[in-house]
C-alpha positions as a Markdown table, in Angstrom:
| # | Residue | x | y | z |
|---|---|---|---|---|
| 1 | Unk | 17.8 | 13.4 | 0.9 |
| 2 | Unk | 17.1 | 13.1 | -2.7 |
| 3 | Unk | 13.8 | 11.4 | -3.9 |
| 4 | Unk | 15.7 | 8.6 | -5.6 |
| 5 | Unk | 17.7 | 7.9 | -2.4 |
| 6 | Unk | 14.5 | 7.8 | -0.4 |
| 7 | Unk | 12.8 | 5.4 | -2.8 |
| 8 | Unk | 15.9 | 3.2 | -2.8 |
| 9 | Unk | 16.0 | 3.2 | 1.0 |
| 10 | Unk | 12.3 | 2.4 | 1.2 |
| 11 | Unk | 12.8 | -0.5 | -1.3 |
| 12 | Unk | 15.8 | -1.9 | 0.6 |
| 13 | Unk | 14.0 | -1.6 | 4.0 |
| 14 | Unk | 11.0 | -3.3 | 2.5 |
| 15 | Unk | 13.1 | -6.2 | 1.2 |
| 16 | Unk | 14.7 | -6.6 | 4.6 |
| 17 | Unk | 11.1 | -7.1 | 6.0 |
| 18 | Unk | 10.0 | -9.3 | 3.1 |
| 19 | Unk | 12.8 | -11.8 | 3.0 |
| 20 | Unk | 11.9 | -13.5 | 6.3 |
| 21 | Unk | 8.3 | -13.7 | 5.5 |
| 22 | Unk | 7.3 | -16.9 | 3.7 |
| 23 | Unk | 4.7 | -17.0 | 0.9 |
| 24 | Unk | 2.3 | -18.9 | 3.3 |
| 25 | Unk | 2.4 | -16.0 | 5.7 |
| 26 | Unk | 1.8 | -13.5 | 3.0 |
| 27 | Unk | -1.3 | -15.4 | 1.9 |
| 28 | Unk | -2.6 | -15.2 | 5.5 |
| 29 | Unk | -2.1 | -11.4 | 5.7 |
| 30 | Unk | -5.5 | -10.5 | 4.3 |
| 31 | Unk | -7.1 | -11.9 | 7.5 |
| 32 | Unk | -4.6 | -10.0 | 9.7 |
| 33 | Unk | -5.4 | -6.4 | 8.5 |
| 34 | Unk | -6.5 | -4.4 | 11.5 |
| 35 | Unk | -9.9 | -2.7 | 11.1 |
| 36 | Unk | -9.4 | 1.0 | 11.8 |
| 37 | Unk | -12.4 | 0.9 | 14.2 |
| 38 | Unk | -10.1 | -1.1 | 16.6 |
| 39 | Unk | -7.4 | 1.6 | 16.7 |
| 40 | Unk | -6.9 | 4.1 | 19.6 |
| 41 | Unk | -6.2 | 7.7 | 19.0 |
| 42 | Unk | -2.6 | 8.9 | 19.5 |
| 43 | Unk | -1.5 | 10.2 | 22.9 |
| 44 | Unk | -1.0 | 13.8 | 21.8 |
| 45 | Unk | -0.8 | 16.1 | 18.8 |
| 46 | Unk | 3.0 | 15.4 | 18.3 |
| 47 | Unk | 2.4 | 11.7 | 18.0 |
| 48 | Unk | -0.5 | 12.3 | 15.6 |
| 49 | Unk | 1.9 | 14.4 | 13.4 |
| 50 | Unk | 4.5 | 11.6 | 13.5 |
| 51 | Unk | 1.8 | 9.1 | 12.4 |
| 52 | Unk | 0.7 | 11.4 | 9.6 |
| 53 | Unk | 4.3 | 11.8 | 8.4 |
| 54 | Unk | 4.9 | 8.0 | 8.6 |
| 55 | Unk | 1.7 | 7.4 | 6.7 |
| 56 | Unk | 2.8 | 9.7 | 3.9 |
| 57 | Unk | 6.1 | 7.9 | 3.6 |
| 58 | Unk | 4.4 | 4.5 | 3.6 |
| 59 | Unk | 2.2 | 5.7 | 0.7 |
| 60 | Unk | 5.3 | 6.8 | -1.2 |
| 61 | Unk | 6.7 | 3.3 | -0.6 |
| 62 | Unk | 3.6 | 1.7 | -2.1 |
| 63 | Unk | 3.8 | 4.0 | -5.0 |
| 64 | Unk | 7.5 | 3.2 | -5.6 |
| 65 | Unk | 6.8 | -0.5 | -5.7 |
| 66 | Unk | 3.8 | -0.1 | -7.9 |
| 67 | Unk | 5.7 | 2.1 | -10.4 |
| 68 | Unk | 8.6 | -0.4 | -10.4 |
| 69 | Unk | 6.1 | -3.2 | -11.3 |
| 70 | Unk | 4.5 | -1.0 | -13.9 |
| 71 | Unk | 8.0 | -0.5 | -15.5 |
| 72 | Unk | 8.7 | -4.2 | -15.4 |
| 73 | Unk | 5.2 | -5.4 | -16.6 |
| 74 | Unk | 4.0 | -2.7 | -18.9 |
| 75 | Unk | 7.2 | -1.0 | -20.1 |
| 76 | Unk | 9.4 | -4.1 | -20.3 |
| 77 | Unk | 12.1 | -2.9 | -18.0 |
| 78 | Unk | 14.6 | -5.8 | -17.8 |
| 79 | Unk | 14.0 | -6.7 | -14.2 |
| 80 | Unk | 11.2 | -9.4 | -14.4 |
| 81 | Unk | 13.1 | -11.4 | -11.8 |
| 82 | Unk | 12.3 | -8.7 | -9.3 |
| 83 | Unk | 8.5 | -8.5 | -10.0 |
| 84 | Unk | 7.6 | -10.9 | -7.2 |
| 85 | Unk | 9.7 | -9.1 | -4.7 |
| 86 | Unk | 7.7 | -5.9 | -5.5 |
| 87 | Unk | 4.4 | -7.6 | -5.2 |
| 88 | Unk | 5.3 | -9.2 | -1.8 |
| 89 | Unk | 6.6 | -5.8 | -0.6 |
| 90 | Unk | 3.3 | -4.2 | -1.5 |
| 91 | Unk | 1.5 | -7.0 | 0.3 |
| 92 | Unk | 3.7 | -6.6 | 3.4 |
| 93 | Unk | 3.2 | -2.9 | 3.6 |
| 94 | Unk | -0.5 | -3.2 | 2.9 |
| 95 | Unk | -0.9 | -5.7 | 5.8 |
| 96 | Unk | -0.2 | -2.8 | 8.2 |
| 97 | Unk | -1.6 | 0.1 | 6.2 |
| 98 | Unk | -4.7 | 0.6 | 8.4 |
| 99 | Unk | -2.6 | 1.0 | 11.5 |
| 100 | Unk | -1.4 | 4.3 | 10.1 |
| 101 | Unk | -5.0 | 5.7 | 10.3 |
| 102 | Unk | -5.9 | 5.8 | 14.0 |
| 103 | Unk | -8.6 | 8.3 | 15.0 |
| 104 | Unk | -7.7 | 11.9 | 15.3 |
| 105 | Unk | -5.1 | 11.8 | 12.4 |
| 106 | Unk | -7.3 | 13.3 | 9.7 |
| 107 | Unk | -6.2 | 16.3 | 7.8 |
| 108 | Unk | -7.4 | 19.7 | 8.9 |
| 109 | Unk | -9.8 | 21.6 | 6.6 |
| 110 | Unk | -7.9 | 23.0 | 3.6 |
| 111 | Unk | -4.9 | 20.6 | 4.0 |
| 112 | Unk | -4.1 | 17.6 | 1.8 |
| 113 | Unk | -4.1 | 14.0 | 2.9 |
| 114 | Unk | -6.6 | 11.7 | 4.6 |
| 115 | Unk | -10.2 | 12.9 | 4.7 |
| 116 | Unk | -12.2 | 12.7 | 7.9 |
| 117 | Unk | -14.6 | 10.5 | 6.0 |
| 118 | Unk | -12.2 | 7.6 | 6.6 |
| 119 | Unk | -13.2 | 7.6 | 10.3 |
| 120 | Unk | -16.9 | 8.1 | 9.5 |
| 121 | Unk | -16.8 | 5.0 | 7.3 |
| 122 | Unk | -14.2 | 2.8 | 9.0 |
| 123 | Unk | -15.6 | -0.5 | 7.7 |
| 124 | Unk | -15.8 | 0.7 | 4.1 |
| 125 | Unk | -12.2 | 2.0 | 4.3 |
| 126 | Unk | -10.9 | -1.2 | 5.8 |
| 127 | Unk | -12.8 | -3.2 | 3.1 |
| 128 | Unk | -10.9 | -1.3 | 0.4 |
| 129 | Unk | -7.6 | -2.1 | 2.0 |
| 130 | Unk | -8.6 | -5.8 | 2.3 |
| 131 | Unk | -9.7 | -5.7 | -1.4 |
| 132 | Unk | -6.3 | -4.3 | -2.4 |
| 133 | Unk | -4.6 | -7.2 | -0.6 |
| 134 | Unk | -6.8 | -9.6 | -2.5 |
| 135 | Unk | -5.9 | -7.9 | -5.8 |
| 136 | Unk | -2.3 | -8.1 | -4.9 |
| 137 | Unk | -2.7 | -11.8 | -4.2 |
| 138 | Unk | -4.2 | -12.2 | -7.7 |
| 139 | Unk | -1.3 | -10.3 | -9.2 |
| 140 | Unk | 1.1 | -12.5 | -7.3 |
| 141 | Unk | -0.6 | -15.6 | -8.7 |
| 142 | Unk | -0.5 | -14.3 | -12.2 |
| 143 | Unk | 3.2 | -13.7 | -11.9 |
| 144 | Unk | 4.0 | -17.1 | -10.2 |
| 145 | Unk | 1.8 | -19.0 | -12.6 |
| 146 | Unk | 3.5 | -17.3 | -15.5 |
| 147 | Unk | 0.3 | -16.0 | -16.9 |
| 148 | Unk | 0.3 | -14.1 | -20.2 |
| 149 | Unk | 1.7 | -10.5 | -20.2 |
| 150 | Unk | -1.8 | -9.3 | -20.8 |
| 151 | Unk | -3.2 | -11.2 | -17.8 |
| 152 | Unk | -0.4 | -9.9 | -15.6 |
| 153 | Unk | -0.9 | -6.4 | -16.8 |
| 154 | Unk | -4.6 | -6.6 | -16.1 |
| 155 | Unk | -4.0 | -8.0 | -12.6 |
| 156 | Unk | -1.6 | -5.0 | -12.0 |
| 157 | Unk | -4.3 | -2.6 | -13.3 |
| 158 | Unk | -6.9 | -4.2 | -11.0 |
| 159 | Unk | -4.6 | -3.6 | -8.0 |
| 160 | Unk | -4.0 | 0.0 | -9.1 |
| 161 | Unk | -7.7 | 0.5 | -9.4 |
| 162 | Unk | -8.1 | -0.2 | -5.7 |
| 163 | Unk | -5.6 | 2.6 | -4.9 |
| 164 | Unk | -7.5 | 5.0 | -7.2 |
| 165 | Unk | -10.9 | 4.0 | -5.7 |
| 166 | Unk | -9.6 | 4.7 | -2.2 |
| 167 | Unk | -7.9 | 8.0 | -3.2 |
| 168 | Unk | -11.0 | 9.2 | -5.0 |
| 169 | Unk | -13.2 | 8.8 | -1.9 |
| 170 | Unk | -10.8 | 9.2 | 1.1 |
| 171 | Unk | -7.9 | 11.5 | 0.0 |
| 172 | Unk | -7.4 | 15.2 | -0.7 |
| 173 | Unk | -4.6 | 15.4 | -3.3 |
| 174 | Unk | -1.5 | 17.4 | -2.7 |
| 175 | Unk | -1.6 | 20.6 | -4.6 |
């Protein structure tokens, strides 16, 4: 499967999830993020691998929506009517993000991905995910209230900073 096809598929699947979700429900999602301390480990190593693979695809989906927003907001791609769909997609994916981090799904020493520190600091990790949702809500407000281009761009940068803060502490980058 080509990368473009995967990104398109992720986008279409996310839209299929988003359309039935009302804005009211999206605003409620911050409270519905599951703390990773409440998750159970996978049944076996094969399930753990499936979770890790899913988590990686989920992160690529987040990245695709962010980059689409970046193109619309900062690079003036002619799709401003789609910006809100991308923000709501990010919010929907993020609502379930922590569920992809059950215990015993950390990367082995020398591998790339989720650091074991996530499970040593479950409250701090969950707080970053909740903060990301809050930043996305601010971005959504900036777009729906037709804030200036600079304000919308700053809201996008604030959301992106949450991603970077999390990756800096809790992720080993792919070589």
